[in-house]
Kinemage of the C-alpha trace (Angstrom):
@kinemage 1
@onewidth
@group {chain A} dominant
@subgroup {mainchain}
@vectorlist {calphas} color= white
{ca unk a 1} P 72.548 -120.486 -117.598
{ca unk a 2} L 71.555 -124.671 -118.561
{ca unk a 3} L 75.391 -125.303 -117.757
{ca unk a 4} L 75.961 -124.284 -114.690
{ca unk a 5} L 72.208 -125.849 -113.735
{ca unk a 6} L 73.066 -129.426 -115.068
{ca unk a 7} L 76.491 -129.187 -112.609
{ca unk a 8} L 74.204 -128.690 -109.637
{ca unk a 9} L 73.521 -132.205 -107.673
{ca unk a 10} L 70.491 -133.006 -106.144
{ca unk a 11} L 70.422 -135.359 -102.997
{ca unk a 12} L 68.982 -138.669 -106.337
{ca unk a 13} L 72.835 -138.265 -107.780
{ca unk a 14} L 75.050 -138.235 -104.405
{ca unk a 15} L 76.488 -141.714 -104.994
{ca unk a 16} L 74.984 -144.033 -101.989
{ca unk a 17} L 78.050 -144.701 -100.144
{ca unk a 18} L 78.595 -140.078 -99.901
{ca unk a 19} L 74.716 -140.494 -99.106
{ca unk a 20} L 74.712 -143.417 -96.820
{ca unk a 21} L 77.910 -141.962 -94.903
{ca unk a 22} L 75.694 -138.473 -94.651
{ca unk a 23} L 71.888 -140.301 -93.912
{ca unk a 24} L 73.938 -142.005 -90.635
{ca unk a 25} L 74.637 -138.114 -89.060
{ca unk a 26} L 71.532 -137.363 -89.202
{ca unk a 27} L 68.715 -137.303 -86.136
{ca unk a 28} L 65.886 -140.260 -86.256
{ca unk a 29} L 62.994 -138.215 -86.889
{ca unk a 30} L 64.338 -136.883 -89.857
{ca unk a 31} L 65.522 -140.111 -91.326
{ca unk a 32} L 62.200 -141.572 -90.448
{ca unk a 33} L 60.744 -137.869 -92.695
{ca unk a 34} L 63.050 -139.394 -95.460
{ca unk a 35} L 61.927 -142.191 -96.103
{ca unk a 36} L 59.340 -140.970 -98.337
{ca unk a 37} L 61.704 -138.686 -100.463
{ca unk a 38} L 62.152 -141.608 -103.231
{ca unk a 39} L 62.155 -145.172 -103.786
{ca unk a 40} L 66.019 -144.999 -103.219
{ca unk a 41} L 66.000 -142.988 -99.914
{ca unk a 42} L 63.546 -146.158 -98.793
{ca unk a 43} L 65.270 -148.631 -99.582
{ca unk a 44} L 68.497 -147.856 -98.247
{ca unk a 45} L 66.380 -145.797 -94.460
{ca unk a 46} L 64.339 -149.111 -94.311
{ca unk a 47} L 67.917 -151.381 -94.425
{ca unk a 48} L 68.654 -153.094 -90.825
{ca unk a 49} L 72.125 -152.790 -91.940
{ca unk a 50} L 71.621 -148.528 -92.056
{ca unk a 51} L 69.633 -148.742 -88.812
{ca unk a 52} L 72.326 -150.777 -86.496
{ca unk a 53} L 75.598 -149.036 -88.013
{ca unk a 54} L 72.818 -145.651 -87.153
{ca unk a 55} L 72.278 -146.869 -84.200
{ca unk a 56} L 75.867 -148.250 -83.223
{ca unk a 57} L 76.918 -144.030 -84.433
{ca unk a 58} L 74.267 -142.030 -82.003
{ca unk a 59} L 73.802 -144.335 -79.577
{ca unk a 60} L 75.515 -141.696 -76.493
{ca unk a 61} L 73.792 -139.060 -77.997
{ca unk a 62} L 69.942 -140.293 -79.107
{ca unk a 63} L 69.676 -140.914 -75.155
{ca unk a 64} L 65.776 -138.968 -74.461
{ca unk a 65} L 62.783 -139.012 -72.162
{ca unk a 66} L 59.486 -140.480 -73.705
{ca unk a 67} L 56.770 -138.288 -71.286
{ca unk a 68} L 52.804 -140.808 -71.121
{ca unk a 69} L 49.917 -139.526 -69.981
{ca unk a 70} L 46.661 -140.626 -69.167
{ca unk a 71} L 43.439 -138.807 -70.164
{ca unk a 72} L 40.299 -138.497 -67.444
{ca unk a 73} L 38.912 -141.927 -68.741
{ca unk a 74} L 42.304 -143.470 -67.216
{ca unk a 75} L 43.690 -144.642 -70.731
{ca unk a 76} L 46.536 -143.739 -71.893
{ca unk a 77} L 46.455 -140.911 -74.227
{ca unk a 78} L 49.285 -138.834 -74.766
{ca unk a 79} L 53.178 -139.491 -75.508
{ca unk a 80} L 56.235 -136.470 -75.812
{ca unk a 81} L 59.728 -136.759 -76.507
{ca unk a 82} L 61.295 -135.059 -73.519
{ca unk a 83} L 65.047 -133.370 -74.994
{ca unk a 84} L 67.954 -132.805 -72.592
{ca unk a 85} L 70.202 -130.359 -74.102
{ca unk a 86} L 73.294 -128.651 -72.259
{ca unk a 87} L 70.937 -126.749 -70.190
{ca unk a 88} L 67.981 -126.940 -71.291
{ca unk a 89} L 64.920 -129.300 -71.161
{ca unk a 90} L 61.947 -129.356 -72.967
{ca unk a 91} L 59.513 -131.143 -74.864
{ca unk a 92} L 60.876 -131.893 -78.728
{ca unk a 93} L 57.824 -132.798 -80.676
{ca unk a 94} L 54.319 -135.138 -79.864
{ca unk a 95} L 54.685 -139.002 -80.079
{ca unk a 96} L 52.363 -141.058 -81.774
{ca unk a 97} L 50.750 -143.482 -79.335
{ca unk a 98} L 49.832 -147.313 -81.019
{ca unk a 99} L 46.104 -147.724 -79.529
{ca unk a 100} L 47.815 -150.737 -78.338
{ca unk a 101} L 49.737 -149.025 -75.735
{ca unk a 102} L 46.625 -146.731 -74.562
{ca unk a 103} L 44.539 -149.575 -71.849
{ca unk a 104} L 44.443 -148.180 -68.396
{ca unk a 105} L 45.806 -150.781 -67.259
{ca unk a 106} L 49.115 -149.979 -69.122
{ca unk a 107} L 52.416 -150.061 -67.155
{ca unk a 108} L 55.855 -149.504 -68.519
{ca unk a 109} L 58.497 -151.509 -67.505
{ca unk a 110} L 61.715 -151.436 -69.051
{ca unk a 111} L 63.816 -149.632 -72.321
{ca unk a 112} L 65.817 -151.267 -74.694
{ca unk a 113} L 67.724 -149.683 -77.817
{ca unk a 114} L 64.888 -148.062 -78.760
{ca unk a 115} L 61.876 -150.273 -77.398
{ca unk a 116} L 59.550 -149.543 -74.753
{ca unk a 117} L 58.305 -152.322 -72.657
{ca unk a 118} L 54.818 -151.927 -71.420
{ca unk a 119} L 52.536 -154.381 -70.038
{ca unk a 120} L 48.607 -154.970 -69.128
{ca unk a 121} L 46.372 -156.955 -67.696
{ca unk a 122} L 46.717 -159.693 -70.577
{ca unk a 123} L 49.893 -159.166 -72.625
{ca unk a 124} L 53.183 -157.640 -72.766
{ca unk a 125} L 53.837 -155.370 -75.155
{ca unk a 126} L 56.985 -154.181 -76.832
{ca unk a 127} L 56.848 -150.751 -78.824
{ca unk a 128} L 59.460 -148.638 -80.656
{ca unk a 129} L 57.755 -145.053 -80.332
{ca unk a 130} L 59.634 -143.574 -83.080
{ca unk a 131} L 58.316 -145.837 -86.166
{ca unk a 132} L 55.253 -146.764 -84.522
{ca unk a 133} L 55.878 -150.923 -84.708
{ca unk a 134} L 55.434 -153.387 -81.843
{ca unk a 135} L 55.190 -156.645 -81.365
{ca unk a 136} L 52.435 -158.804 -78.632
{ca unk a 137} L 54.036 -161.026 -76.099
{ca unk a 138} L 51.334 -163.055 -74.529
{ca unk a 139} L 51.760 -164.509 -70.542
{ca unk a 140} L 52.833 -167.459 -69.495
{ca unk a 141} L 50.892 -169.812 -67.337
{ca unk a 142} L 47.353 -167.109 -68.621
{ca unk a 143} L 45.309 -168.459 -65.819
{ca unk a 144} L 47.960 -167.696 -63.287
{ca unk a 145} L 48.419 -164.091 -64.194
{ca unk a 146} L 44.478 -163.754 -64.251
{ca unk a 147} L 44.009 -164.673 -60.529
{ca unk a 148} L 43.050 -161.803 -58.270
{ca unk a 149} L 46.581 -162.501 -56.254
{ca unk a 150} L 48.640 -160.030 -54.190
{ca unk a 151} L 51.582 -161.808 -56.118
{ca unk a 152} L 51.105 -158.622 -58.122
{ca unk a 153} L 52.233 -156.249 -55.189
{ca unk a 154} L 55.870 -157.857 -56.308
{ca unk a 155} L 55.784 -157.893 -60.232
{ca unk a 156} L 59.363 -156.488 -62.452
{ca unk a 157} L 60.000 -156.634 -65.856
{ca unk a 158} L 62.928 -155.712 -68.518
{ca unk a 159} L 63.591 -156.370 -71.679
{ca unk a 160} L 67.594 -156.612 -72.588
{ca unk a 161} L 69.294 -157.830 -75.880
{ca unk a 162} L 71.863 -160.127 -77.002
{ca unk a 163} L 74.260 -159.348 -78.819
{ca unk a 164} L 76.004 -162.988 -79.902
{ca unk a 165} L 72.530 -163.963 -80.918
{ca unk a 166} L 70.466 -160.653 -82.060
{ca unk a 167} L 68.283 -161.366 -80.161
{ca unk a 168} L 65.698 -159.796 -77.161
{ca unk a 169} L 64.995 -161.528 -74.147
{ca unk a 170} L 61.820 -160.333 -72.424
{ca unk a 171} L 61.895 -160.804 -68.484
{ca unk a 172} L 59.971 -160.678 -65.142
{ca unk a 173} L 59.914 -161.920 -62.030
{ca unk a 174} L 57.062 -162.550 -59.457
{ca unk a 175} L 55.742 -164.788 -56.711
{ca unk a 176} L 53.449 -167.561 -57.020
{ca unk a 177} L 51.832 -169.781 -54.749
{ca unk a 178} L 53.384 -170.407 -51.347
{ca unk a 179} L 55.502 -167.065 -52.259
{ca unk a 180} L 58.042 -168.922 -53.980
{ca unk a 181} L 59.947 -166.126 -56.643
{ca unk a 182} L 59.055 -166.855 -60.075
{ca unk a 183} L 61.481 -165.982 -62.715
{ca unk a 184} L 60.859 -166.320 -67.087
{ca unk a 185} L 62.140 -165.055 -69.605
{ca unk a 186} L 61.097 -164.162 -73.942
{ca unk a 187} L 63.421 -165.217 -76.614
{ca unk a 188} L 62.119 -163.264 -79.963
{ca unk a 189} L 64.022 -165.254 -81.948
{ca unk a 190} L 62.584 -168.535 -80.258
{ca unk a 191} L 59.079 -166.965 -79.875
{ca unk a 192} L 59.601 -169.030 -76.273
{ca unk a 193} L 59.576 -168.921 -72.818
{ca unk a 194} L 61.725 -170.299 -70.164
{ca unk a 195} L 61.753 -170.426 -66.683
{ca unk a 196} L 65.504 -168.970 -65.429
{ca unk a 197} L 67.192 -171.108 -63.925
{ca unk a 198} L 68.099 -171.521 -60.249
{ca unk a 199} L 65.238 -168.262 -59.955
{ca unk a 200} L 64.425 -170.559 -56.069
{ca unk a 201} L 67.642 -169.744 -54.515
{ca unk a 202} L 66.567 -165.995 -55.113
{ca unk a 203} L 63.532 -167.046 -52.061
{ca unk a 204} L 62.991 -165.306 -50.308
{ca unk a 205} L 63.514 -162.136 -52.583
{ca unk a 206} L 60.847 -159.795 -53.435
{ca unk a 207} L 62.047 -157.665 -56.196
{ca unk a 208} L 60.061 -154.039 -55.568
{ca unk a 209} L 56.416 -152.961 -57.209
{ca unk a 210} L 56.179 -151.088 -60.391
{ca unk a 211} L 59.952 -150.640 -61.318
{ca unk a 212} L 61.526 -150.744 -64.721
{ca unk a 213} L 64.114 -153.244 -65.432
{ca unk a 214} L 67.827 -151.271 -65.725
{ca unk a 215} L 70.077 -152.398 -68.767
{ca unk a 216} L 73.444 -151.833 -67.677
{ca unk a 217} L 76.427 -153.547 -68.788
{ca unk a 218} L 74.384 -156.833 -70.921
{ca unk a 219} L 71.926 -157.197 -68.231
{ca unk a 220} L 68.977 -155.734 -66.956
{ca unk a 221} L 68.394 -155.069 -63.015
{ca unk a 222} L 65.800 -154.367 -60.322
{ca unk a 223} L 65.646 -153.461 -56.763
{ca unk a 224} L 64.615 -156.242 -54.728
{ca unk a 225} L 64.029 -156.836 -49.924
{ca unk a 226} L 65.528 -160.014 -49.136
{ca unk a 227} L 64.889 -161.163 -46.051
{ca unk a 228} L 68.065 -162.891 -44.342
{ca unk a 229} L 68.356 -166.212 -42.176
{ca unk a 230} L 67.624 -164.191 -38.942
{ca unk a 231} L 64.307 -162.637 -41.073
{ca unk a 232} L 65.504 -159.209 -40.861
{ca unk a 233} L 65.187 -157.198 -44.023
{ca unk a 234} L 67.201 -155.299 -45.971
{ca unk a 235} L 67.534 -154.093 -49.680
{ca unk a 236} L 69.441 -155.682 -52.838
{ca unk a 237} L 70.325 -155.121 -56.465
{ca unk a 238} L 68.943 -158.189 -58.601
{ca unk a 239} L 70.814 -159.021 -62.187
{ca unk a 240} L 69.773 -161.006 -65.024
{ca unk a 241} L 72.463 -161.604 -67.273
{ca unk a 242} L 71.161 -161.577 -70.743
{ca unk a 243} L 74.572 -164.232 -71.839
{ca unk a 244} L 74.218 -166.495 -69.116
{ca unk a 245} L 70.656 -166.610 -68.414
{ca unk a 246} L 71.246 -166.484 -64.973
{ca unk a 247} L 70.257 -163.977 -61.620
{ca unk a 248} L 73.026 -162.817 -59.120
{ca unk a 249} L 73.033 -160.384 -56.234
{ca unk a 250} L 74.882 -157.620 -55.714
{ca unk a 251} L 74.693 -155.657 -52.519
{ca unk a 252} L 73.996 -151.574 -52.141
{ca unk a 253} L 76.735 -148.831 -51.037
{ca unk a 254} L 75.525 -149.471 -47.295
{ca unk a 255} L 72.597 -151.572 -45.974
{ca unk a 256} L 68.832 -150.048 -45.533
{ca unk a 257} L 66.585 -149.731 -43.429
{ca unk a 258} L 63.670 -151.256 -45.277
{ca unk a 259} L 60.436 -149.502 -42.911
{ca unk a 260} L 62.502 -146.212 -43.347
{ca unk a 261} L 63.875 -145.707 -46.780
{ca unk a 262} L 63.473 -144.444 -50.823
{ca unk a 263} L 65.644 -145.484 -53.029
{ca unk a 264} L 65.734 -146.242 -57.138
{ca unk a 265} L 68.445 -147.492 -59.548
{ca unk a 266} L 69.075 -145.108 -61.509
{ca unk a 267} L 70.950 -145.316 -65.880
{ca unk a 268} L 72.090 -143.361 -68.165
{ca unk a 269} L 75.449 -141.212 -69.093
{ca unk a 270} L 77.017 -144.276 -69.325
{ca unk a 271} L 77.048 -144.827 -64.624
{ca unk a 272} L 75.285 -147.150 -63.125
{ca unk a 273} L 74.090 -146.374 -60.011
{ca unk a 274} L 70.996 -145.380 -57.469
{ca unk a 275} L 70.226 -142.355 -55.388
{ca unk a 276} L 68.977 -143.081 -51.580
{ca unk a 277} L 66.508 -141.481 -49.450
{ca unk a 278} L 66.857 -142.182 -45.395
{ca unk a 279} L 66.648 -140.341 -42.314
{ca unk a 280} L 69.096 -138.003 -43.615
{ca unk a 281} L 69.804 -135.749 -46.590
{ca unk a 282} L 68.924 -138.096 -49.605
{ca unk a 283} L 72.358 -139.121 -51.623
{ca unk a 284} L 73.786 -140.191 -55.296
{ca unk a 285} L 75.720 -143.183 -55.859
{ca unk a 286} L 77.992 -144.557 -58.548
{ca unk a 287} L 79.190 -147.773 -59.216
{ca unk a 288} L 82.545 -147.262 -60.662
{ca unk a 289} L 83.422 -150.961 -61.150
{ca unk a 290} L 80.395 -153.024 -62.067
{ca unk a 291} L 79.855 -155.759 -59.025
{ca unk a 292} L 82.648 -154.318 -57.177
{ca unk a 293} L 80.845 -153.534 -53.547
{ca unk a 294} L 84.305 -151.274 -53.082
{ca unk a 295} L 83.908 -149.682 -56.316
{ca unk a 296} L 80.375 -147.478 -55.028
{ca unk a 297} L 81.387 -144.028 -54.898
{ca unk a 298} L 78.831 -140.705 -53.478
{ca unk a 299} L 78.631 -138.184 -55.766
{ca unk a 300} L 79.251 -134.755 -54.454
{ca unk a 301} L 75.752 -133.522 -55.957
{ca unk a 302} L 73.805 -132.078 -53.472
{ca unk a 303} L 69.299 -132.597 -53.706
{ca unk a 304} L 66.865 -129.573 -52.958
{ca unk a 305} L 66.010 -130.557 -49.806
{ca unk a 306} L 61.947 -129.231 -50.685
{ca unk a 307} L 59.801 -131.702 -50.860
{ca unk a 308} L 59.060 -134.473 -54.217
{ca unk a 309} L 62.622 -133.566 -55.623
{ca unk a 310} L 63.594 -137.223 -56.827
{ca unk a 311} L 66.527 -138.293 -59.031
{ca unk a 312} L 65.557 -140.153 -62.513
{ca unk a 313} L 68.789 -139.926 -64.177
{ca unk a 314} L 71.894 -139.205 -64.602
{ca unk a 315} L 73.038 -136.850 -68.075
{ca unk a 316} L 75.959 -136.591 -69.890
{ca unk a 317} L 78.930 -138.103 -68.732
{ca unk a 318} L 77.226 -138.984 -64.779
{ca unk a 319} L 78.253 -135.483 -63.457
{ca unk a 320} L 74.783 -134.167 -64.319
{ca unk a 321} L 71.813 -135.845 -62.906
{ca unk a 322} L 68.192 -135.305 -64.541
{ca unk a 323} L 65.052 -134.822 -61.649
{ca unk a 324} L 61.492 -135.286 -61.648
{ca unk a 325} L 58.911 -132.905 -58.771
{ca unk a 326} L 55.727 -132.800 -58.412
{ca unk a 327} L 54.842 -136.757 -59.741
{ca unk a 328} L 56.475 -136.900 -62.785
{ca unk a 329} L 54.928 -133.073 -64.170
{ca unk a 330} L 58.096 -131.269 -63.250
{ca unk a 331} L 61.660 -132.066 -64.822
{ca unk a 332} L 65.128 -130.103 -63.650
{ca unk a 333} L 68.881 -130.053 -64.195
{ca unk a 334} L 71.236 -130.564 -61.738
{ca unk a 335} L 75.323 -129.968 -62.025
{ca unk a 336} L 77.714 -128.556 -58.877
{ca unk a 337} L 74.581 -128.183 -56.922
{ca unk a 338} L 72.671 -126.390 -59.464
{ca unk a 339} L 69.431 -126.166 -61.278
{ca unk a 340} L 70.530 -125.304 -65.094
{ca unk a 341} L 67.114 -126.438 -67.222
{ca unk a 342} L 63.327 -126.316 -65.829
{ca unk a 343} L 61.024 -128.314 -67.814
{ca unk a 344} L 57.060 -127.837 -66.510
{ca unk a 345} L 55.548 -130.878 -68.602
{ca unk a 346} L 51.961 -130.436 -67.951
{ca unk a 347} L 50.179 -129.759 -64.688
{ca unk a 348} L 47.112 -131.286 -65.960
{ca unk a 349} L 48.185 -134.399 -66.615
{ca unk a 350} L 46.720 -137.689 -65.361
{ca unk a 351} L 49.816 -140.205 -63.467
{ca unk a 352} L 52.512 -139.111 -65.688
{ca unk a 353} L 55.013 -141.525 -66.805
{ca unk a 354} L 58.650 -140.613 -67.557
{ca unk a 355} L 61.241 -143.634 -69.082
{ca unk a 356} L 64.452 -143.224 -70.263
{ca unk a 357} L 64.862 -144.414 -73.844
{ca unk a 358} L 67.925 -143.855 -76.412
{ca unk a 359} L 65.702 -143.343 -80.487
{ca unk a 360} L 66.586 -145.671 -82.979
{ca unk a 361} L 65.002 -147.693 -86.622
{ca unk a 362} L 65.975 -150.628 -85.359
{ca unk a 363} L 63.119 -153.094 -85.653
{ca unk a 364} L 62.455 -156.191 -83.902
{ca unk a 365} L 63.769 -160.032 -85.237
{ca unk a 366} L 61.823 -162.632 -86.562
{ca unk a 367} L 61.133 -165.866 -84.914
{ca unk a 368} L 62.657 -168.944 -85.931
């Protein structure tokens, strides 16, 4: 009996490399709990190289939705992870919402590698919902941002990762005095703001209000309204290249009337696309070859025509879409023109927000 007990190995007895290989294949939520198993596990799971290896290995399967809602006072009070698996959509678990994220003026404006970018009246916040780690960044030219000025209607932001320097860049764009475009980015490595060169060339190109910066192909994307030489308005996609720190414009599948059109960018499933709603039926388009206008392809997915169904993101390989309905209070998954899964979030929640994110144990780099 004693011999058998001695032959049984506990997780503590496993070789470090074998243990590492096993842990790399576990979900982020489990890994975060396992930090309290032993000092060895805490050291391994807190290692930045382990976190990067785990993210690289599970990046394609850890895409989830984060659901935030406000209480009656207007502050954010609840956060949930929404899991999309197969034909089901459901609340997976409640996420601890850090106090700094609860201010009534808080808005989500981007996500990247497990971090959610939020803005409020006084600062930007980069927050990891899994680890609850965050860093706060003050706005540049704070006096300007405190002005009660119509520029807030043309504010956009996003966050991206520069692999060559292991740096995260926070990008914001807005319209300042005299309606001139204003684009800057913040480097976590250098802890400084810089103006994006050539931003003035995007006048008059106004980013749409309250949209998330969509990261794809090492660039951050937003929808904007561009005014041509004939004063005609049209929608375009503005892209910030993370490596070159430059802006460019990507045309839509076809011109859209800005007076009678709804549209939004879509990511997920390794795809870059958008949905368009004009006088005809709603359409979903995917750009098969990045920045090649002729590669826009219309998907054969028929969206329900009843009121309030809006595509949110692609699922899996891009052949399926997740849609929201009822002011973000209900989710459904569409595939082959059928609704495969539904999830009623909380009909009593006030002003809920949904954002796609990738779970990770990653930490942020320190400034030099």
